[in-house]
Steps between C-alpha positions, in 0.01 A plus 500: 500500500645828396501784752456837344696783659288794614505802277749777607353776704468825315729769635294802594589811319629787720239758578615852436441755769204714443585851380505761770187712523546855375419638846776290664755610232409868556520455885846342455616785276358760744688339791820507293454868425416588868799306628741656248369852578527455878851362477597770255373774730697357795810464282474849352465671840777293660774296339450568126427867561808548714714326240355720222565815715864397555554422130345837393713683758826344371409585143395855579809557712730406209297729267500799744872461573581506132280813449672675790841420365398630151326807635165402349303420817167685517466820701140592427189412303704477181807295406840649407388510132167671569272193482236449775630280780336157467297349783711228665835649408766494778556851622675496836676287764351517847707408811381496860798381713297461822283233332756360259288599208660544157246520223483626146202739465286487187297775330132454584300360785253265343459151633693344217798735542515441875549124445856584395581741786412842645349753257534873465165685488514665157327822592767589766854632457797271474686436827750768578299776330285772665159387622359180632602178318302181575616139471250217548590143587329169593473393851483122458482365143774489246789544741312731734772768481314749715382260768692666781511867403258594777772401750739765374593731782518877480839595361556184306685548165355437158713530183372515148731497200367638175652633181572827669666393830444304819241682711515461881185520720439486871176346632276748676200291586237236413141571404198276483149562372349799677827649621561870424695576181852647541566855384575549136874520440623853459643641176803300390441229762435131435321220675470123436194299603507119514153339472386148574202313640408423859292215645544126536712298257351522151191680635570877452271720707666835460808697401808606693731776381856573615615859443868606462651840432767557250829584667730498203519761224184551307533405125347701217159388377447458125178615337200287599231500235263306724414655837400337827175302516487379140561130570213243495353344810681174424834673578386647830545315832298181517396540138439205264526458121160440350662459163643171618168326450581421139816319586323311774222389259743381235726307739189348670373384164832332425491340849147373449589349157801325655281364781239363255781340294637343821165346582476361149848360502437336834227286342700418182856484614520397866534661837877527555594583138239781499600656833870484435438693177218733613607611846787723381280655228213566750738637766668739244160622372369530855801718602451713185126551553528576866803725434282709268225500765738641765491827303132526606610499867616811683839617373648525850411141598 
């Protein structure tokens, strides 16, 4: 009697994972965008921002030193060849020995300029000239160069080197919101006012000003086509740059597209391959988008 072998069992075909619902994919992309933005904000206001500030300071110091050596450093609202001085151009070197501060000062006081270092308010005279010159600086973010200026004692020395000379100032006092204004400097006299934010870390609640009188020789003032008060609100203390919204929108769109692509690749390519490739891209776009968004925050933060 012949025994028949049982037929081979059919091998079940692998069942593909069901495609992710659109809502789940969008939720995953939104979480990627939110995580990248939050990490980017933290990085911009701390480590990455401090590194950017240090890099910009080194580059500006080399440029300013070369201009001082060649005699082309700016001394007013126009350059040596008569062109308007550009916003963000290095224009002076500020030194505060009591605090160990040595910072290149840039022209302009918008939030974007103050990421690189202190800024000279454009509607005030240059340091060393007659009148009151103002320099604004951040208290915490991007190096926080003015974090400790409120601790400067009366009589402390401040030196500012421009294309004309090194101006020497002596601190006369500190003012906060509501304090009386000092008397206007007399004819041929100069004053320097350093301005930054007060309040808890990264939560500005007011403005502090340090006044210092010029004790060195007053330098001549070149013609000033633009008088005091012409600057926009974005360059005043605690101002923000509304024009930064376009950059924020464009970087955010790029970040959202990268997040959607990451979710799609995760389903098609695999978990580890996707994250190894996508994380650096998402991090870079998150830093760029949040960096543009920091211009919407107060310029003295």
